[in-house]
DRENDO-1510 file (C-alpha; in Angstrom, 1 decimal, always signed):
<recs>
REC; n; res; u; v; w
REC; 1; MET; +46.4; +74.5; +113.8 .
REC; 2; GLN; +49.6; +75.2; +111.9 .
REC; 3; GLU; +49.3; +78.9; +112.8 .
REC; 4; ALA; +48.9; +78.0; +116.4 .
REC; 5; LEU; +51.8; +75.9; +116.6 .
REC; 6; ARG; +53.9; +78.4; +114.8 .
REC; 7; GLN; +53.0; +81.0; +117.6 .
REC; 8; VAL; +53.9; +78.5; +120.3 .
REC; 9; LYS; +57.5; +78.0; +118.7 .
REC; 10; GLU; +57.6; +81.9; +118.3 .
REC; 11; VAL; +56.8; +82.6; +121.9 .
REC; 12; MET; +58.3; +79.7; +123.8 .
REC; 13; GLY; +61.2; +78.7; +121.4 .
REC; 14; SER; +62.1; +75.2; +119.8 .
REC; 15; GLU; +62.1; +73.6; +123.1 .
REC; 16; ALA; +58.5; +73.9; +123.6 .
REC; 17; VAL; +56.7; +70.6; +124.3 .
REC; 18; ILE; +53.1; +70.2; +123.0 .
REC; 19; LEU; +50.7; +68.9; +126.0 .
REC; 20; SER; +47.5; +69.2; +124.2 .
REC; 21; ALA; +45.9; +70.5; +121.0 .
REC; 22; LYS; +42.3; +70.7; +120.2 .
REC; 23; THR; +39.8; +72.6; +117.8 .
REC; 24; LEU; +37.3; +75.0; +119.4 .
REC; 25; LYS; +33.8; +75.9; +118.4 .
REC; 26; HIS; +33.5; +79.7; +119.0 .
REC; 27; PRO; +29.9; +81.1; +118.5 .
REC; 28; LEU; +31.2; +84.5; +117.5 .
REC; 29; TYR; +33.0; +83.0; +114.3 .
REC; 30; GLN; +30.0; +80.7; +113.5 .
REC; 31; ALA; +27.6; +83.7; +113.7 .
REC; 32; ARG; +29.9; +85.4; +111.0 .
REC; 33; GLY; +29.8; +82.5; +108.8 .
REC; 34; TYR; +33.5; +81.5; +109.0 .
REC; 35; SER; +34.7; +77.9; +109.2 .
REC; 36; GLN; +35.7; +76.2; +112.5 .
REC; 37; SER; +39.1; +78.2; +113.0 .
REC; 38; ALA; +39.7; +78.4; +116.7 .
REC; 39; VAL; +42.2; +76.1; +118.2 .
REC; 40; GLU; +43.6; +75.8; +121.7 .
REC; 41; VAL; +47.3; +74.5; +122.2 .
REC; 42; VAL; +48.7; +73.9; +125.7 .
REC; 43; ALA; +52.6; +73.7; +125.8 .
REC; 44; ALA; +55.4; +73.7; +128.1 .
REC; 45; ILE; +59.2; +74.2; +128.4 .
REC; 46; GLU; +61.2; +71.5; +129.9 .
REC; 47; ARG; +64.5; +72.9; +131.2 .
REC; 48; GLN; +67.1; +70.5; +132.4 .
REC; 49; ASN; +69.8; +71.5; +135.1 .
REC; 50; VAL; +67.8; +74.3; +136.4 .
REC; 51; PRO; +67.1; +74.1; +140.3 .
REC; 52; SER; +64.0; +75.9; +140.1 .
REC; 53; PRO; +60.4; +74.7; +140.7 .
REC; 54; GLU; +58.7; +73.1; +137.5 .
REC; 55; PRO; +57.4; +75.8; +135.5 .
REC; 56; ALA; +53.7; +76.2; +135.2 .
REC; 57; PRO; +52.5; +75.2; +131.7 .
REC; 58; VAL; +52.3; +78.2; +129.3 .
REC; 59; PHE; +48.8; +78.4; +127.5 .
REC; 60; THR; +48.2; +80.0; +124.2 .
REC; 61; ARG; +45.0; +80.2; +122.3 .
REC; 62; SER; +44.4; +81.5; +118.8 .
REC; 63; PHE; +41.2; +82.4; +117.2 .
REC; 64; LEU; +41.9; +82.4; +113.6 .
REC; 65; SER; +39.7; +84.9; +111.7 .
REC; 66; PRO; +40.5; +85.8; +108.1 .
REC; 67; THR; +43.1; +88.5; +107.8 .
REC; 68; LYS; +42.5; +91.5; +105.5 .
REC; 69; ALA; +45.0; +89.7; +103.1 .
REC; 70; GLU; +43.0; +86.6; +103.0 .
REC; 71; LYS; +39.7; +88.5; +102.5 .
REC; 72; GLU; +41.4; +90.3; +99.7 .
REC; 73; GLU; +42.5; +87.1; +97.9 .
REC; 74; ALA; +39.2; +85.6; +98.2 .
REC; 75; GLN; +37.5; +88.5; +96.7 .
REC; 76; GLY; +40.0; +88.5; +94.0 .
REC; 77; GLU; +39.3; +84.8; +93.3 .
REC; 78; GLU; +35.7; +85.3; +93.3 .
REC; 79; GLU; +35.9; +88.3; +90.8 .
REC; 80; THR; +37.9; +86.0; +88.5 .
REC; 81; ILE; +35.4; +83.2; +88.6 .
REC; 82; VAL; +32.5; +85.5; +88.0 .
REC; 83; ARG; +34.4; +87.3; +85.1 .
REC; 84; LYS; +34.9; +83.8; +83.5 .
REC; 85; ILE; +31.1; +83.0; +83.8 .
REC; 86; ARG; +30.2; +86.3; +82.3 .
REC; 87; SER; +32.8; +85.9; +79.5 .
REC; 88; ILE; +30.7; +83.2; +77.6 .
REC; 89; GLY; +27.6; +85.6; +77.3 .
REC; 90; ILE; +25.1; +84.5; +79.8 .
REC; 91; SER; +22.7; +87.4; +80.5 .
REC; 92; PRO; +24.0; +89.9; +83.3 .
REC; 93; GLU; +20.7; +89.6; +85.2 .
REC; 94; PHE; +21.2; +85.7; +85.5 .
REC; 95; VAL; +24.8; +86.0; +86.6 .
REC; 96; GLY; +23.8; +88.9; +89.1 .
REC; 97; ARG; +21.2; +86.6; +90.8 .
REC; 98; LEU; +23.6; +83.6; +90.8 .
REC; 99; VAL; +26.3; +85.7; +92.8 .
REC; 100; GLU; +23.6; +86.8; +95.3 .
REC; 101; GLU; +22.4; +83.2; +95.9 .
REC; 102; VAL; +26.0; +81.8; +96.3 .
REC; 103; HIS; +26.6; +84.5; +99.0 .
REC; 104; GLY; +23.3; +83.4; +100.7 .
REC; 105; LEU; +24.4; +79.8; +100.8 .
REC; 106; ARG; +28.1; +80.0; +101.7 .
REC; 107; LYS; +27.2; +78.9; +105.3 .
REC; 108; GLU; +25.6; +75.7; +104.0 .
REC; 109; LEU; +28.5; +75.0; +101.5 .
REC; 110; ARG; +31.6; +74.9; +104.0 .
REC; 111; GLY; +34.1; +72.8; +103.0 .
REC; 112; TRP; +33.7; +73.7; +99.3 .
REC; 113; SER; +36.4; +75.6; +97.5 .
REC; 114; LEU; +34.9; +78.9; +95.9 .
REC; 115; GLN; +35.4; +77.3; +92.5 .
REC; 116; GLU; +33.5; +74.2; +93.4 .
REC; 117; THR; +30.8; +76.3; +95.0 .
REC; 118; TYR; +30.2; +78.4; +91.9 .
REC; 119; ARG; +30.5; +75.5; +89.4 .
REC; 120; GLY; +28.1; +73.3; +91.2 .
REC; 121; PHE; +25.5; +76.0; +91.9 .
REC; 122; LEU; +25.7; +77.3; +88.4 .
REC; 123; ARG; +25.0; +73.8; +87.0 .
REC; 124; TRP; +22.0; +73.7; +89.2 .
REC; 125; LYS; +20.8; +77.3; +88.3 .
REC; 126; LEU; +21.1; +76.4; +84.5 .
REC; 127; MET; +18.9; +73.3; +84.8 .
REC; 128; GLU; +16.4; +75.1; +87.0 .
REC; 129; HIS; +15.9; +77.9; +84.5 .
REC; 130; ILE; +14.9; +75.8; +81.4 .
REC; 131; GLU; +12.4; +73.2; +80.4 .
REC; 132; VAL; +12.7; +70.0; +78.4 .
REC; 133; ALA; +9.6; +68.4; +76.6 .
REC; 134; VAL; +8.3; +65.0; +77.9 .
REC; 135; PRO; +8.4; +62.0; +75.6 .
REC; 136; PRO; +5.1; +61.8; +73.5 .
REC; 137; GLU; +2.1; +59.9; +75.0 .
REC; 138; LYS; +0.1; +57.2; +73.3 .
REC; 139; GLY; -2.3; +58.1; +70.6 .
REC; 140; THR; -2.0; +59.7; +67.1 .
REC; 141; ARG; +0.5; +62.6; +67.1 .
REC; 142; ILE; +0.9; +65.0; +64.2 .
REC; 143; TRP; +4.3; +66.8; +64.3 .
REC; 144; SER; +5.3; +69.5; +61.8 .
REC; 145; PHE; +9.0; +70.7; +61.5 .
REC; 146; ILE; +9.4; +74.5; +60.9 .
REC; 147; GLY; +12.3; +76.8; +60.8 .
REC; 148; PRO; +14.5; +78.8; +58.4 .
REC; 149; THR; +16.2; +77.3; +55.3 .
REC; 150; GLY; +19.2; +75.1; +56.0 .
REC; 151; VAL; +18.5; +74.2; +59.8 .
REC; 152; GLY; +18.1; +70.5; +59.0 .
REC; 153; LYS; +14.3; +69.9; +59.1 .
REC; 154; THR; +14.3; +67.0; +56.6 .
REC; 155; THR; +17.2; +65.3; +58.2 .
REC; 156; THR; +15.8; +65.7; +61.6 .
REC; 157; LEU; +12.6; +64.3; +60.5 .
REC; 158; VAL; +14.0; +61.3; +58.9 .
REC; 159; LYS; +16.1; +60.7; +62.1 .
REC; 160; LEU; +13.1; +60.8; +64.3 .
REC; 161; ALA; +11.1; +58.6; +61.9 .
REC; 162; ALA; +13.9; +56.0; +61.9 .
REC; 163; HIS; +14.2; +56.2; +65.8 .
REC; 164; PHE; +10.4; +55.7; +66.3 .
REC; 165; SER; +9.9; +53.0; +63.9 .
REC; 166; LEU; +12.8; +51.0; +65.3 .
REC; 167; THR; +12.0; +51.5; +68.9 .
REC; 168; VAL; +8.4; +52.6; +69.4 .
REC; 169; THR; +6.0; +52.0; +66.5 .
REC; 170; PRO; +6.0; +51.1; +62.9 .
REC; 171; LYS; +2.7; +53.0; +62.4 .
REC; 172; ILE; +4.4; +56.2; +61.0 .
REC; 173; THR; +3.6; +58.3; +57.9 .
REC; 174; LEU; +5.8; +60.9; +56.3 .
REC; 175; VAL; +4.2; +63.9; +54.9 .
REC; 176; THR; +5.8; +66.8; +53.0 .
REC; 177; ILE; +4.4; +70.3; +52.0 .
REC; 178; ASP; +7.8; +71.2; +50.6 .
REC; 179; THR; +7.2; +71.5; +46.9 .
REC; 180; TYR; +9.4; +74.5; +46.4 .
REC; 181; ARG; +12.8; +73.2; +47.0 .
REC; 182; ILE; +14.0; +71.3; +43.9 .
REC; 183; GLY; +14.4; +67.5; +44.8 .
REC; 184; ALA; +12.8; +67.9; +48.1 .
REC; 185; VAL; +10.1; +65.4; +47.3 .
REC; 186; GLU; +12.5; +62.9; +45.9 .
REC; 187; GLN; +14.9; +63.2; +48.7 .
REC; 188; LEU; +12.1; +62.4; +51.2 .
REC; 189; LYS; +10.8; +59.5; +49.0 .
REC; 190; THR; +14.2; +57.9; +49.1 .
REC; 191; TYR; +14.3; +57.9; +52.8 .
REC; 192; ALA; +10.8; +56.7; +53.1 .
REC; 193; GLN; +11.7; +53.7; +50.8 .
REC; 194; ILE; +14.8; +52.9; +53.1 .
REC; 195; LEU; +12.5; +53.1; +56.2 .
REC; 196; ARG; +9.8; +51.3; +54.5 .
REC; 197; LEU; +7.2; +54.0; +55.6 .
REC; 198; PRO; +4.5; +55.5; +53.5 .
REC; 199; LEU; +5.0; +59.0; +52.1 .
REC; 200; GLU; +2.2; +61.6; +51.2 .
REC; 201; VAL; +2.7; +65.0; +49.4 .
REC; 202; ALA; +0.2; +67.8; +50.1 .
REC; 203; LEU; +0.0; +70.5; +47.3 .
REC; 204; HIS; -2.7; +72.5; +49.0 .
REC; 205; ARG; -4.1; +73.1; +52.3 .
REC; 206; GLU; -7.1; +70.7; +51.6 .
REC; 207; ASP; -4.6; +67.9; +50.6 .
REC; 208; LEU; -3.0; +68.0; +54.0 .
REC; 209; LYS; -6.6; +67.9; +55.6 .
REC; 210; GLN; -7.4; +64.8; +53.7 .
REC; 211; ILE; -4.0; +63.0; +54.3 .
REC; 212; ILE; -4.5; +63.7; +58.1 .
REC; 213; GLU; -8.0; +62.2; +57.7 .
REC; 214; ARG; -6.8; +59.1; +55.8 .
REC; 215; ASN; -4.0; +58.3; +58.4 .
REC; 216; ARG; -6.0; +58.6; +61.5 .
REC; 217; HIS; -5.0; +55.0; +62.2 .
REC; 218; GLN; -1.3; +55.8; +62.4 .
REC; 219; ASP; +0.4; +56.7; +65.8 .
REC; 220; LEU; +2.6; +59.4; +64.2 .
REC; 221; LEU; +2.5; +61.7; +61.3 .
REC; 222; LEU; +5.7; +63.6; +60.7 .
REC; 223; ILE; +5.2; +66.7; +58.2 .
REC; 224; ASP; +8.2; +68.3; +56.5 .
REC; 225; THR; +8.0; +71.9; +55.4 .
REC; 226; ALA; +9.9; +74.3; +53.2 .
REC; 227; GLY; +12.5; +76.6; +54.7 .
REC; 228; LYS; +11.3; +79.9; +55.3 .
REC; 229; GLY; +13.4; +83.0; +55.7 .
REC; 230; PRO; +12.5; +85.6; +58.3 .
REC; 231; ASN; +11.2; +88.2; +55.8 .
REC; 232; PRO; +8.9; +86.8; +52.9 .
REC; 233; GLN; +5.3; +87.3; +54.4 .
REC; 234; GLY; +3.6; +85.6; +51.6 .
REC; 235; GLN; +5.5; +82.3; +52.2 .
REC; 236; MET; +4.9; +82.5; +56.0 .
REC; 237; GLU; +1.2; +83.0; +55.6 .
REC; 238; GLU; +0.9; +80.1; +53.2 .
REC; 239; LEU; +2.8; +77.8; +56.1 .
REC; 240; LYS; +0.4; +79.2; +58.5 .
REC; 241; ASP; -2.5; +78.3; +56.2 .
REC; 242; PHE; -1.4; +74.7; +55.9 .
REC; 243; LEU; -0.5; +74.0; +59.5 .
REC; 244; THR; -3.7; +75.5; +61.0 .
REC; 245; VAL; -5.8; +72.9; +58.9 .
REC; 246; HIS; -6.0; +70.5; +61.9 .
REC; 247; PRO; -6.0; +71.3; +65.8 .
REC; 248; GLN; -3.7; +68.2; +66.6 .
REC; 249; ILE; -0.8; +69.6; +64.6 .
REC; 250; GLU; +2.3; +70.4; +66.8 .
REC; 251; ASN; +4.8; +72.6; +65.4 .
REC; 252; HIS; +8.5; +72.0; +66.4 .
REC; 253; LEU; +10.7; +75.0; +65.6 .
REC; 254; LEU; +14.3; +73.9; +64.6 .
REC; 255; LEU; +17.0; +76.5; +65.4 .
REC; 256; SER; +20.7; +75.9; +64.5 .
REC; 257; ALA; +23.5; +75.9; +66.9 .
REC; 258; THR; +25.6; +77.9; +64.5 .
REC; 259; MET; +23.2; +80.9; +64.4 .
REC; 260; LYS; +23.8; +84.3; +66.1 .
REC; 261; GLU; +21.8; +85.1; +69.1 .
REC; 262; ARG; +20.1; +88.0; +67.4 .
REC; 263; ASP; +19.1; +85.8; +64.5 .
REC; 264; LEU; +17.8; +83.2; +67.0 .
REC; 265; GLU; +15.5; +85.6; +68.6 .
REC; 266; ARG; +14.4; +87.1; +65.3 .
REC; 267; VAL; +13.6; +83.9; +63.9 .
REC; 268; GLU; +11.8; +82.7; +66.9 .
REC; 269; GLN; +9.7; +85.8; +67.1 .
REC; 270; ARG; +8.8; +85.3; +63.4 .
REC; 271; PHE; +7.5; +81.8; +63.6 .
REC; 272; SER; +5.9; +82.0; +67.0 .
REC; 273; GLY; +4.0; +85.1; +66.0 .
REC; 274; LEU; +2.2; +82.9; +63.3 .
REC; 275; LEU; +2.0; +79.5; +64.8 .
REC; 276; PRO; +2.1; +78.1; +68.3 .
REC; 277; VAL; +5.5; +76.5; +69.0 .
REC; 278; LYS; +5.3; +73.2; +71.0 .
REC; 279; SER; +8.9; +72.7; +71.4 .
REC; 280; TYR; +12.5; +73.7; +70.2 .
REC; 281; ILE; +14.7; +71.1; +68.4 .
REC; 282; PHE; +18.4; +72.4; +68.4 .
REC; 283; THR; +20.5; +71.2; +65.3 .
REC; 284; LYS; +24.1; +71.1; +64.4 .
REC; 285; ILE; +25.3; +70.8; +68.0 .
REC; 286; ASP; +28.5; +69.2; +66.6 .
REC; 287; GLU; +29.3; +72.2; +64.4 .
REC; 288; THR; +30.1; +74.8; +67.2 .
REC; 289; GLU; +31.6; +75.1; +70.7 .
REC; 290; GLU; +29.3; +78.1; +71.7 .
REC; 291; TYR; +26.1; +77.1; +73.2 .
REC; 292; THR; +25.2; +80.1; +75.3 .
REC; 293; PRO; +23.2; +81.7; +72.6 .
REC; 294; LEU; +20.7; +78.7; +72.5 .
REC; 295; TYR; +20.5; +78.7; +76.3 .
REC; 296; ASN; +19.7; +82.4; +76.5 .
REC; 297; GLN; +17.0; +81.7; +73.8 .
REC; 298; LEU; +15.4; +79.1; +75.9 .
REC; 299; ILE; +15.2; +81.5; +79.0 .
REC; 300; ARG; +13.7; +84.3; +76.7 .
REC; 301; SER; +11.1; +82.3; +75.1 .
REC; 302; LYS; +10.2; +79.7; +77.9 .
REC; 303; HIS; +9.7; +77.2; +75.1 .
REC; 304; PRO; +10.7; +73.5; +76.2 .
REC; 305; LEU; +13.6; +71.8; +74.2 .
REC; 306; SER; +12.7; +68.4; +73.0 .
REC; 307; TYR; +15.7; +67.1; +70.8 .
REC; 308; MET; +19.1; +67.9; +69.7 .
REC; 309; THR; +21.0; +66.6; +66.7 .
REC; 310; THR; +24.7; +66.1; +66.7 .
REC; 311; GLY; +25.7; +65.0; +63.2 .
REC; 312; GLN; +24.5; +63.8; +59.9 .
REC; 313; ARG; +24.2; +60.0; +60.6 .
REC; 314; VAL; +20.6; +58.6; +60.5 .
REC; 315; PRO; +19.3; +57.7; +63.1 .
REC; 316; GLU; +22.2; +57.8; +65.4 .
REC; 317; ASP; +22.9; +61.5; +65.6 .
REC; 318; ILE; +19.9; +62.6; +67.5 .
REC; 319; GLU; +19.2; +62.7; +71.3 .
REC; 320; LEU; +16.3; +63.4; +73.7 .
REC; 321; ALA; +17.0; +66.7; +75.4 .
REC; 322; THR; +17.8; +66.8; +79.2 .
REC; 323; LYS; +18.5; +69.6; +81.5 .
REC; 324; VAL; +21.7; +68.0; +82.5 .
REC; 325; ARG; +23.0; +67.8; +78.9 .
REC; 326; MET; +22.2; +71.5; +78.1 .
REC; 327; ALA; +23.6; +72.7; +81.3 .
REC; 328; ASN; +26.9; +70.7; +80.6 .
REC; 329; LEU; +27.1; +72.2; +77.1 .
REC; 330; VAL; +27.1; +75.7; +78.6 .
REC; 331; LEU; +29.5; +74.8; +81.6 .
REC; 332; GLY; +32.0; +73.2; +79.1 .
REC; 333; GLN; +32.6; +76.7; +77.6 .
REC; 334; ILE; +34.1; +78.1; +80.9 .
REC; 335; GLN; +37.9; +77.7; +81.3 .
REC; 336; TRP; +37.9; +77.1; +85.0 .
REC; 337; ASN; +41.7; +76.6; +85.3 .
</recs>
């Protein structure tokens, strides 16, 4: 409309009087996917002291299609947005599909700015490509916590034990097979006393089998394991020997948010090659601002995400994973402005 009025003033001068103005729907531009940009303006010039017949109204119509400069500006803006998305390390295949689908949906997203379109659609696609684990069902559950040294297995176990004992059920038993680390049993024993939960120690595979049998009346058994590096084959085989003693054991693989992407992939391959992984638990979310490696790991492995830990406090600093939370962590890395 502003452009049409400018043309009226240019053609007819500052004395032009606007008689009517309205927006038109033109099928040609709708078919090309442009927004409604055709307007009709009727204007006339009122001349005083001129002894001539009243002039006929002057009619001007402007169908405003994007100019070459506007198209180039929009293309440049899109390239900038896509470059920002790629800069956080999301897989090129993911970004390529994102761009294609945004182009296919531009007609349905009229009225949105290009940045709003990409930001909203990216959040949707981030959530669509990952899975989160559902809360545990009723009945006895046996959870083991596996992963490399230093990811926070014992602390995470205690947080979940405190959470479930306070909000779900007091029928919980803590179990440890970590007899390698100095002070590991004593550490967990202290936590068990604070939470007023029983603690069992399994030195051998048969011990763990008997512990599970003795605690069939409990709703939840939480098994702490020793941290295993990705290379010592003997320790990994021993872990497998323990955790295959009962078919109900569900293995939750803990991965630290501070790990590099290659290390995440290597650890996952090592552990999932020996034991079935029920879900991921991401730890130390508060110790980094780069979450794309974790997200890429979810896409690669297809394992669901169950919990995330965000600090050292027990039991506060643990949360049930959601798709929205994970997508927002990734989106928060992008400097949109």
